[in-house]
C-alpha positions in Angstrom: -7.5 -7.4 30.9 -3.7 -7.3 31.7 -1.8 -8.3 28.6 1.5 -10.2 28.5 3.7 -9.5 25.5 6.6 -11.4 23.9 9.2 -9.9 21.7 10.9 -12.3 19.3 14.3 -11.1 18.2 16.2 -8.8 20.7 18.5 -6.8 18.5 18.2 -3.1 18.1 14.5 -3.1 17.3 13.4 -5.9 19.7 15.4 -4.7 22.7 14.0 -1.2 22.3 10.5 -2.4 21.9 10.7 -4.7 24.8 12.0 -2.1 27.2 9.5 0.5 26.1 6.5 -1.8 26.3 7.6 -2.8 29.8 7.8 0.9 30.7 4.1 1.1 29.8 3.3 -1.5 32.4 3.2 -4.7 30.4 4.9 -7.9 31.4 7.3 -8.5 28.5 9.3 -11.7 27.6 12.1 -11.2 25.1 13.3 -14.2 23.2 16.5 -14.5 21.1 18.7 -17.3 19.8 21.9 -15.6 20.8 22.8 -16.6 24.4 25.4 -13.9 24.8 23.0 -11.2 23.8 20.3 -12.6 26.1 22.8 -12.8 29.0 23.7 -9.1 28.6 20.1 -8.0 28.4 19.2 -10.1 31.4 21.9 -8.2 33.3 20.3 -4.9 32.2 23.1 -4.2 29.7 22.8 -3.3 26.0 24.8 -5.1 23.3 24.8 -1.8 21.3 24.7 1.9 21.9 21.5 3.9 21.9 21.1 7.1 23.9 18.7 6.7 26.9 17.9 3.0 26.2 20.5 1.7 28.6 19.0 3.5 31.5 15.4 2.5 30.5 16.5 -1.1 30.2 18.2 -1.2 33.6 15.2 0.4 35.3 12.7 -2.0 33.7 14.8 -5.1 34.6 14.5 -4.0 38.2 10.7 -3.9 38.0 10.5 -7.7 37.3 8.2 -7.1 34.4 10.9 -7.6 31.8 12.9 -10.7 31.1 14.9 -12.3 28.3 15.5 -15.9 27.4 16.6 -18.3 24.6 13.7 -20.6 25.4 10.9 -20.1 22.9 8.5 -22.0 25.2 8.6 -19.0 27.5 6.2 -17.2 25.2 3.4 -19.7 25.9 1.5 -17.4 28.3 1.8 -14.3 26.1 -1.2 -12.7 24.4 0.7 -10.8 21.8 3.9 -11.7 20.1 6.0 -9.0 18.4 8.3 -10.3 15.7 11.4 -8.0 15.5 14.0 -10.0 13.8 16.3 -8.7 11.0 15.7 -8.9 7.3 19.1 -8.4 5.8 19.9 -8.2 2.1 20.3 -11.6 0.4 23.8 -12.6 -0.2 23.0 -13.5 -3.9 20.8 -10.5 -4.9 18.9 -7.4 -3.9 16.0 -9.1 -2.3 15.4 -9.3 1.5 16.4 -12.5 3.3 13.3 -13.6 5.1 14.9 -16.6 6.8 14.8 -15.1 10.3 11.2 -13.8 10.0 9.8 -17.2 8.8 11.9 -19.1 11.4 10.7 -16.8 14.2 7.0 -17.4 13.4 7.6 -21.1 13.0 9.4 -21.3 16.4 6.6 -19.6 18.3 3.7 -21.4 16.5 3.6 -24.4 18.8 3.3 -22.2 21.8 0.5 -19.8 20.6 -2.5 -19.9 22.8 -6.1 -19.4 21.7 -6.8 -15.9 20.5 -3.2 -14.8 20.6 -2.0 -12.2 18.0 1.4 -12.3 16.2 2.5 -8.8 15.2 5.2 -8.3 12.7 7.4 -5.2 13.1 10.3 -6.2 10.8 10.6 -4.5 7.4 9.5 -7.1 4.8 8.6 -7.2 1.1 4.9 -6.7 0.4 3.1 -10.0 0.5 5.1 -11.5 3.3 2.5 -10.8 6.0 -0.3 -12.6 4.1 2.0 -15.6 3.4 2.9 -15.8 7.2 -0.8 -15.5 8.1 -1.6 -18.3 5.7 1.2 -20.3 7.3 -0.2 -19.7 10.8 -3.6 -20.8 9.6 -2.1 -24.3 9.1 0.3 -24.5 12.0 -1.6 -22.4 14.6 -5.2 -21.8 13.5 -6.0 -20.5 17.0 -3.9 -17.4 16.4 -4.0 -14.4 14.1 -1.4 -12.1 12.5 -1.1 -8.4 12.0 1.6 -6.0 10.8 2.8 -2.9 12.7 5.9 -1.4 10.9 8.5 0.4 13.0 9.8 3.9 12.1 12.8 4.1 14.5 15.6 6.6 14.0 18.8 5.5 15.5 19.7 7.9 18.3 16.0 8.5 19.0 14.6 5.0 19.3 13.0 5.4 22.8 11.4 8.7 21.7 10.1 7.2 18.5 8.7 4.2 20.3 6.9 6.0 23.1 6.0 9.2 21.3 5.9 8.2 17.6 4.6 10.6 14.9 2.1 7.9 13.8 1.0 4.3 14.5 0.3 2.2 11.4 -1.4 -1.2 11.9 -2.1 -3.7 9.1 -4.9 -5.9 10.1 -7.4 -8.4 8.5 -10.2 -7.9 11.0 -11.5 -5.6 13.7 -10.4 -7.9 16.6 -6.8 -7.6 15.7 -7.1 -3.8 15.6 -8.8 -3.7 19.0 -6.0 -5.8 20.5 -3.4 -3.4 19.2 -5.3 -0.4 20.5 -5.1 -2.0 23.9 -1.4 -2.2 23.6 -0.9 1.3 22.4 -3.6 3.0 24.5 -1.2 5.2 26.4 0.4 6.3 23.2 -2.9 6.9 21.4 -4.0 9.0 24.4 -1.1 11.4 23.5 -2.9 12.3 20.3 -0.8 10.0 18.1 -2.4 9.5 14.7 -3.7 5.9 14.3 -3.8 4.5 10.8 -5.5 1.2 10.0 -4.5 -0.4 6.8 -4.7 -3.8 5.1 -1.6 -6.0 5.4 0.0 -5.1 2.0 -0.4 -1.4 2.6 1.2 -1.6 6.1 4.2 -3.4 4.6 4.5 -0.8 1.9 4.3 2.2 4.2 7.8 1.5 5.7 9.6 0.9 2.4 7.8 3.8 0.7 8.9 6.1 3.6 12.5 5.0 3.4 12.5 5.2 -0.4 11.3 8.8 -0.2 13.9 9.8 2.4 16.7 8.1 0.3 15.4 10.0 -2.7 15.5 13.3 -0.9 19.1 12.7 0.4 20.3 11.6 -3.1 18.6 14.6 -4.7 20.5 17.1 -2.6 23.7 15.3 -3.2 23.1 15.4 -6.9 22.5 19.2 -6.5 25.8 19.3 -4.7 27.6 17.9 -7.8 26.0 20.5 -10.0 26.8 23.3 -7.5 30.5 22.3 -7.5 30.6 22.2 -11.3 28.8 25.6 -11.5 30.5 27.3 -8.6 27.4 27.4 -6.5 26.7 26.7 -2.8 24.5 23.7 -2.0 23.9 24.8 1.6 22.3 28.0 0.4 20.4 26.2 -2.3 19.1 23.7 0.3 18.1 26.5 2.6 16.2 28.3 -0.1 14.2 25.3 -1.4 13.6 24.1 2.1 11.4 27.1 2.8 8.9 25.7 0.3 6.4 23.8 2.4 5.9 21.3 -0.3 9.6 20.4 0.0 10.6 21.1 3.6 14.2 21.4 4.9 14.7 18.0 6.5 17.1 15.5 4.8 18.5 18.3 2.6 22.0 18.2 4.1 24.4 17.4 1.3 27.3 15.1 2.1 28.6 11.6 1.7 25.2 10.0 1.5 23.1 7.6 3.5 24.0 4.2 5.1 23.0 2.1 8.0 21.0 -1.1 8.2 17.8 0.2 6.7 17.8 2.7 3.8 20.3 1.0 1.5 19.0 -2.6 1.8 15.3 -1.5 2.0 15.3 0.4 -1.3 17.1 -2.5 -3.0 14.7 -5.0 -1.6 11.8 -2.8 -2.7 13.2 -2.8 -6.3 13.5 -6.6 -6.2 10.0 -7.1 -5.0 8.6 -4.6 -7.5 10.2 -6.7 -10.3 8.7 -9.9 -8.9 5.3 -8.2 -9.0 5.7 -7.1 -12.6 6.1 -3.4 -11.5 9.8 -3.0 -12.2 9.5 0.2 -14.1 7.7 2.0 -11.3 10.8 1.8 -9.1 13.6 2.1 -11.7 14.3 5.6 -10.4 15.6 4.0 -7.1 18.5 2.5 -9.0 19.8 6.0 -9.8 19.1 7.0 -6.2 21.3 4.1 -5.0 24.0 5.0 -7.6 24.0 8.7 -6.6 24.4 7.7 -3.0 27.4 5.4 -3.7 28.9 8.1 -6.1 28.9 10.6 -3.2 31.5 8.3 -1.5 33.7 8.2 -4.5 33.5 12.0 -4.9 35.2 12.4 -1.5 38.1 10.2 -2.5 38.4 12.3 -5.7 38.6 15.4 -3.6 41.3 13.8 -1.4 43.3 13.0 -4.5 42.9 16.5 -5.9 44.2 17.9 -2.6 47.1 15.5 -2.2 48.0 13.3 -5.1 46.7 10.5 -7.3 49.2 8.4 -5.5 48.2 8.3 -1.8 50.9 5.9 -0.6 53.0 8.6 1.0 50.1 10.3 2.9 48.5 10.0 6.3 44.8 10.8 6.6 42.6 11.2 9.7 39.0 10.1 9.4 36.7 11.6 11.9 33.7 9.3 12.2 33.1 5.6 11.6 29.4 5.2 12.2 26.8 6.0 9.5 25.3 8.7 11.7 26.0 10.3 15.1 24.5 9.0 18.4 24.9 5.4 17.3 27.5 2.7 17.2 26.1 1.3 13.9 28.7 0.9 11.2 26.5 -1.2 8.8 27.0 0.2 5.3 28.6 3.3 6.8 29.8 5.7 4.1 32.4 7.0 6.5 33.9 3.6 7.2 33.7 2.6 3.5 35.6 5.7 2.5 38.3 5.1 5.2 38.7 1.5 3.9 38.9 2.6 0.3 41.6 5.2 1.1 43.6 2.5 2.9 43.2 0.2 0.0 44.6 3.0 -2.2 47.7 3.0 -0.1 47.1 5.8 2.4 47.9 5.5 6.1 44.4 6.0 7.7 43.6 6.7 11.3 39.9 6.5 12.4 38.3 8.1 15.4 34.7 7.7 16.5 33.1 8.4 19.9 31.1 5.1 20.0 31.8 3.1 16.9 35.4 2.0 17.2 34.8 -1.6 18.3 32.1 -2.3 15.7 34.3 -0.7 13.1 37.3 -2.8 14.1 35.3 -6.0 13.7 34.4 -4.9 10.2 37.8 -3.5 9.1 40.4 -4.9 11.5 43.3 -3.6 9.4 42.4 0.1 9.8 44.1 2.0 12.6 41.8 3.3 15.3 42.2 5.7 18.2 39.9 6.9 21.0 41.5 10.4 21.2 40.9 13.0 18.5 44.3 14.6 19.0 46.0 11.3 18.4 44.0 10.8 15.2 45.1 14.1 13.7 48.7 14.0 14.8 51.1 14.3 11.8 48.4 13.9 9.2 48.3 15.4 5.7 44.6 15.8 5.6 41.5 15.5 7.9 38.2 14.0 6.7 35.0 14.9 8.7 32.6 12.1 7.8 30.2 11.6 10.7 28.5 14.7 12.2 29.2 14.0 15.9 28.8 17.1 18.0 32.3 16.5 19.3 33.8 17.3 16.0 32.0 20.6 15.7 33.5 21.5 19.0 37.1 21.1 17.8 39.1 24.3 17.9 41.1 24.4 14.6 43.7 26.7 16.0 44.5 24.2 18.8 45.1 21.2 16.5 47.0 23.3 13.9 50.2 22.4 15.6 49.5 18.7 15.5 48.9 18.2 11.8 51.5 18.1 9.0 49.2 20.0 6.5 46.2 22.1 7.5 43.7 20.6 5.1 40.2 19.5 6.0 37.4 18.1 3.9 33.9 18.5 5.5 32.0 15.6 4.1 28.8 16.5 6.1 28.7 20.3 5.6 28.4 20.8 9.4 31.6 22.6 10.3 32.1 26.4 10.5 34.0 27.1 7.3 34.9 30.6 8.3 36.3 29.4 11.7 38.6 26.9 10.0 39.7 29.2 7.3 40.5 32.0 9.7 42.7 29.6 11.6 44.7 29.1 8.4 43.2 25.9 7.1 42.4 24.9 3.6 38.7 24.0 3.9 36.7 22.0 1.3 33.0 21.1 1.7 31.0 19.0 -0.8 28.8 21.2 -3.0 30.3 24.5 -2.0 32.6 26.5 -4.2 35.9 27.6 -2.7 
C-alpha cells in the first residue's frame, strides 16, 4: 500500500517533516494558512534557515511528490495527517495556547476519509491528545488519532527526522501503531528504538525531556555562580563531573542560559498543566530552573557594568550573536538578543552581529543597530560580548581586531573562546564561572 501524507502547519517542524517524508518516497501535501509561506515553499524556498533543509526541499519539489497549499480540501486523499502547528505560550499566563492545534484538527475533519489517521507532532499539555480524539469521534468518527512527539534540534532537524535516536508513538490501538510503522519503516530498519506508549505518556515524554535538559543547563549555570564567588573554574568542574556516566558531559556548558521556541515555553506550560492536574508541587523545582536561566542574562549585564561603569550611556558595546543558538536564524526568547536590548535600554550604544539572525532580530528589536560584518561591529567599541557560539566567532583573531576597538575587553558568555589566545593578544578576558 502506497501511503499519501498531509502535513498541517508548515513552519519549522512541518516543513522539515514534509520534506523528509517526501525523501522517503511518500506523496506529501503541506497545508498552511499563510499564503506567503506557502508560496515560498512551493518555489522550493525556505522561510527560515536550517542547514541542509533548503537543498532537500528544493530536490523534493522537483520530484513532484511534495506540494504545498492553503486549501485544506487538498488533504482529502491523504491516509495520514501530521499536525505540526505551533503551541506558543498564552498571552495571559504560563499555559500553552492550543488554538492552532484545535483549529488544525477542526479544519481537516470534514476531509478525513475512512480509516485515516491524524497524528499530532506538536508539543501539547498532557490530556490534549485524548480530548482531540474525543472531538474527532464526534466530527469524524471514521478517523483515529495518535501522538508522535518530535525531538528536533535546530541546526540538526533533517538528521533528527531521518535518523532519530528514538521514535515514540502514543496510540490507543494496534491499528494506529501498525500504520505508523509503515510510515517509519525505513527509519526503523536503521535500528531506531521504537517506543509504543499510551497517549498521555507520549505527550509527557517531550515535555519531560525538555524539562530535564533545562534543568541540566540551569544546574551548570548555578555552579558557575558558585565558582565565580569561590574563585573556581566551572569549565573544569563540568569536565570532571561529565566523566560520571550517570551525569554525562552534554548540556554542561555554562553560559547565558537557554532560549528558543521550545525549552522556555515548554517548562512553563508543564508547570501550568501540573497545577491543573493537582500535581503543582511535583514541578515546583522548574520555577527555580526558569529563574536561574533568566538570572544568567542579568549576570552578564552586571559583569558589563563592573568592567565599564554603572552608567552605560557613554559606552559602545558589540554583541556577537543574536540567535538563541548557532546554525539557526531563530531569535525567539534569545538570551543574546535580550541582553543586547537590555543594554541598549540602559543607555549603551549597541551593535549586533549574527551570521543568519539579523533580519529576524531586526523585526523583534528594530531600534538596535545591526551589521553583517564583524569588523564593523567591533569598530570603536569599549567592550565585546560573545553571546552565541557561532564557529565564525571562534575563528576571530584577537590580534587582528585589536586595532579596531577602543578598549580591549571581551566577555565570553558561552565559554567557547580560547582564553589564553585572547589574553596573550593583550585583551582583558572574562568568562562566566571562571576566576580571573
